[in-house]
DRENGUMAR-580440 format. One record per residue: x, y, z of N, C-alpha, C, O, CB in turn; residue in one letter. Coordinates in pm, whole numbers. Each point is the difference from the previous one (the first is absolute). Last residue first. Glycine has a CB too. Layout:
REM DRENGUMAR-580440
ATOM      n_X      n_Y      n_Z     ca_X     ca_Y     ca_Z      c_X      c_Y      c_Z      o_X      o_Y      o_Z     cb_X     cb_Y     cb_Z   rest
ATOM        X        Y        Z        X        Y        Z        X        Y        Z        X        Y        Z        X        Y        Z      A
...
This chain:
REM DRENGUMAR-580440
ATOM      n_X      n_Y      n_Z     ca_X     ca_Y     ca_Z      c_X      c_Y      c_Z      o_X      o_Y      o_Z     cb_X     cb_Y     cb_Z   rest
ATOM     1128     1145     3481       19       49      138     -107      -46       92        2       32      119      110      163     -208      R
ATOM     -100     -274     -394       94      -88       71       18       42      146       48      -79       80       70       36     -297      M
ATOM     -380      294     -100      -68     -126       33       89      -92       84      -50      -81       78      -82      100     -291      L
ATOM      305      388       41      -98       27      107      -72     -128       42      -33      -17      117        2      250     -206      R
ATOM      329     -249     -274       74       18      123      -95       23      117       22      -50      110      171      145     -239      Q
ATOM     -365     -118     -311       29     -132       55       81       10      129      -13      -87       86        8       -8     -317      L
ATOM      -99      495        4     -126      -67       35       25     -137       63      -67      -37       96      -46      159     -285      E
ATOM      481      130       15      -50       50      128     -129      -70       43      -19      -28      118      124      247     -170      L
ATOM      231     -492     -262      -70      127      -11      -60       39      136      -20      -85       86      -32       38     -330      P
ATOM      493     -261      235     -145       -7      -18      -59      139      -19       50       97       56      -56     -305       83      L
ATOM      515      112     -294      -78       -4      123     -149       -2      -31      -41       25     -114      223       96      234      G
ATOM      200     -137     -438      -52      132       38      -71        3      135      -24      108       54        1      -63     -295      Q
ATOM      226     -452       59       95      107      -27      -48      133       58       77       71       64       -6     -189     -272      I
ATOM     -341     -269      239      126      -35       65      102      112      -17       84       22       88     -131     -265     -129      A
ATOM     -370      272     -180      -12       27      143      129      -31       74       35       68       97     -279     -117     -111      Y
ATOM      223      -57     -443       -4      145       16       -7       36      148       69       91       45     -183      -67     -268      R
ATOM       83     -474      109      135       50      -25        8      150       20       96       51       57      -59     -236     -218      G
ATOM     -462      -24      189       85      -32      114      142       52      -18       60       49       95     -199     -250      -55      L
ATOM     -256      214     -342       48      123       62       97      -28      114       53       92       61     -267       18     -124      L
ATOM       94     -393     -413      -22        6      143       59      130       54      100       50      -51      -96     -303       67      S
ATOM     -206      186     -526      117      -24       84      -36       12      147     -101       60       36      248       26     -218      G
ATOM     -476      -73     -179      122      -26      -76      122      -24       87       94      -67      -45     -189      205     -132      S
ATOM     -407     -273      335       72      124      -29      136      -31      -60       59     -105       27     -181      221      161      P
ATOM     -241     -477     -279       70       50      116       63      134      -34       30       25     -117       13     -259      200      Q
ATOM     -453     -125     -277       88      114      -24       59       50      131      -74       27       95      -60       36     -298      R
ATOM     -200     -417      130      139      -43       -4       98      114      -17      121      -22       -1     -200     -190      -93      H
ATOM     -400      274      122       25     -106       96      148      -36        8       50      -35      107     -279      -52     -152      K
ATOM       26      415     -265       17       47      136       34     -106      101       46       33      109     -201      141     -168      G
ATOM      -83     -334     -378       66      130       13        6       41      145      -98      -13       74       20       79     -302      A
ATOM       75     -580       85      -96      108       17       77      130       22      103        1       67     -278     -159       28      E
ATOM      413     -224     -387      -59       11      132     -103      111        4      -27       65     -101      238     -152      202      G
ATOM       60      -86     -485       34      126       66      -51       12      142       43       88       74      -45       14     -295      L
ATOM      -41     -512      -59      113       72      -58       43      120       84      119       19       24     -197      -93     -248      Q
ATOM     -304     -192      350      117      -87       -5      124       76      -46      109      -18       55     -259     -178     -101      C
ATOM     -268      412       40       45      -19      138      126      -86        5       89       24       82     -327       -2       -4      K
ATOM       35       37     -496       54      127       48       54      -15      141      110       47       30     -274       78     -175      L
ATOM      -60     -493      -44      131       21      -65       65      129       49      121        4       22     -202     -130     -225      K
ATOM     -354       36      355       94      -99       54      139       20      -59      100       -3       72     -288     -159      -41      T
ATOM     -166      424     -197       36       41      135      102      -95       62       93       44       69     -320       57      -43      A
ATOM       48     -207     -450       85      118       -9       48       44      138      117       34       18     -239       37     -226      L
ATOM     -188     -422      191      127      -41      -59       99      114      -11      118      -16       30     -239     -158     -156      G
ATOM     -319      264      268       73      -73      104      135      -48      -51       99        0       74     -318      -71       28      S
ATOM      -74      282     -403       53       96       98       81      -70      107      104       49       43     -299      101      -86      R
ATOM      154     -359     -455      -75       12      125       67       99       95      122       11        6     -202     -247      -32      S
ATOM      262      113     -414     -121       81       -8      -71       21      134      -71      100       17       46     -183     -246      D
ATOM      511      -36      -41      -54      -19      134     -120       93       11       16      122       11      212     -185       91      V
ATOM       55       52     -496     -111      -94        6      -54      -29      139      -94      -78       13      187      -18     -213      G
ATOM      251      415       15       49     -137      -19     -110     -104       16       21     -119      -27      201      194      110      A
ATOM     -300      389       -6       25      -19     -143       51     -141      -31      -16      -50     -111       64      294       92      L
ATOM     -109     -125      470     -130        3      -67       17      -26     -150      -75      -78      -59      -13      239      232      L
ATOM      477     -113       84      -68     -126       32     -136       -9      -70      -37     -106      -50      155      101      271      L
ATOM      120      407     -260       65     -107      -76      -65     -135       26      -19      -79      -92      233      207      100      K
ATOM     -365      239      247      -36       17     -141       61     -110      -86      -68      -57      -85       52      304      120      T
ATOM      133     -227      421     -139      -44      -16      -44       11     -146      -72      -87      -49       23      160      286      V
ATOM      481       87     -135       -9     -144       23     -142      -51      -23      -21     -100      -70      210      116      234      L
ATOM     -112      449     -178       55      -66     -117       -9     -152       13      -33      -69      -96      188      263       62      L
ATOM     -283       68      403      -95       17     -111       48      -70     -126      -79      -61      -71        8      280      169      A
ATOM      359     -214      277     -117      -83       25     -101        9     -114      -55     -101      -43       89      133      289      A
ATOM      342      247     -264       42     -139      -13     -118      -94       18      -18      -95      -76      246      156      159      T
ATOM     -295      397       -5       13      -29     -143       43     -143      -25      -45      -62      -96      101      301       57      E
ATOM      -78      -90      487     -133       -3      -58        7      -37     -148      -77      -85      -47        1      257      213      F
ATOM      482     -107       62      -66     -124       43     -139      -12      -61      -39     -108      -44      169      115      259      L
ATOM      104      391     -298       69     -112      -64      -65     -133       37      -20      -86      -86      234      218       88      R
ATOM     -358      284      199      -50      -23     -136       66     -119      -69      -64      -66      -82       19      309       68      P
ATOM      -41      -69      516       99      -90      -61      -45      -36     -142      -48     -111      -24      110       17      252      D
ATOM     -300      428       30      114      -25       88      108      -87      -62      119       21       27     -276        1      161      H
ATOM     -252       89     -426       63      125       42      128      -27       77      102       65      -23     -327       45       32      I
ATOM      -42     -472     -140       53       63     -121       72      130       34       99       35      -64     -284     -138      -71      L
ATOM      -58     -127      467      133      -58      -23       65       61     -123      122       16       -4     -196     -231      111      L
ATOM     -365      342      -16       86       49      108      143      -52      -16       96       73       22     -296      -61      131      D
ATOM     -148     -169     -433       53      129      -45       91       62      106       92       74      -33     -297      -39     -105      A
ATOM      172     -558      179      -99      103      -32       68      128      -46      122        6      -12     -280     -106      180      S
ATOM      246     -419      -28       69       84      -97      -97      107      -51      -49       -7     -113      203     -185       45      Y
ATOM     -258     -181      372       57      117       65       76       94      -92       57       99       45      -43     -237      153      G
ATOM     -281     -273     -291      133      -35       51       69      121       65      113      -12       46      -94     -164     -224      A
ATOM     -447      221      -26      -15     -102      103      133      -38       62        6      -37      118     -205      -49     -238      E
ATOM      194      388     -250      -58       60      121      -10     -100      114       32       33      115     -160      124     -260      D
ATOM      272     -311     -280      100       86       61      -52       61      131       71        5      100       23       46     -328      L
ATOM     -394     -302      -27      104      -89       53      107       82       71       46      -37      109      -89     -131     -293      V
ATOM     -292      404      -44      -53      -62      121      101      -94       64       10       -7      123     -241       25     -218      S
ATOM      341      191     -318       -9       98      109      -49      -63      128       51       30      108      -94      148     -276      Q
ATOM       51     -444     -221      137       34       40       -4       94      120       71      -21       98       12       -9     -335      I
ATOM     -493      -67       37       52     -118       68      141       26       53       32      -35      114     -174     -112     -261      K
ATOM      -61      473     -121      -63       -3      132       52     -118       82       21       12      121     -225       97     -217      E
ATOM      344      -83     -346       59      111       75      -57        5      142       73       22       97      -41      107     -311      Q
ATOM     -220     -433      -89      133      -45       41       72      108       82       71      -32       95      -59     -114     -300      D
ATOM     -424      255       18      -22      -97      108      133      -55       49       17      -25      120     -241      -35     -217      T
ATOM      228      355     -275      -33       69      126      -24      -96      116       34       31      114     -133      152     -250      P
ATOM      422     -360     -248     -137       50        6      -24       74      131       76      -16       96     -153     -173     -242      S
ATOM      531      112     -152      -55      -32      130     -137       66       10      -12      122      -11      243     -142      117      I
ATOM       55     -161     -554      -52      115       75      -58      -48      132      -59     -108        8        9      232     -222      N
ATOM      443     -338      -99     -130      -28       60      -41      121       81       70       41       92      -24     -291      -84      R
ATOM      314      105     -429      -38       99       99     -139      -37       51      -93      -20      -78      234      202      -32      V
ATOM      304     -425     -154     -142       -4       26      -30       99      112       63       -2      105      -80     -240     -179      T
ATOM      419      222     -323      -33      -11      141     -151        2       15      -72       59      -81      288       55      148      S
ATOM      219     -201     -455     -138       33       33      -23      -17      148       62      -83       66     -137       13     -295      S
ATOM      491      150     -148      -30      -47      132     -142       44       34      -31      120       -2      275     -112       70      M
């Protein structure tokens, strides 16, 4: 079984990084949500290796597949159920008075 290996040039690496940065997938996201960052980086790398060479093409595909970082991400759960059981935190109780 033979496989073809294509090395990613430094210019391609810069292109991948700039596409990720423009879409909001920066080092800050890598700290807060490494899984999302790695998914985005893998997607852009695969698209580049598949022949999508333009930055705008890569950015469009990334936005279509994953959207912009931070725009679509919601907290994992709502706090309303917790408040219904435990009551409002003191900070919110003071605001209600």
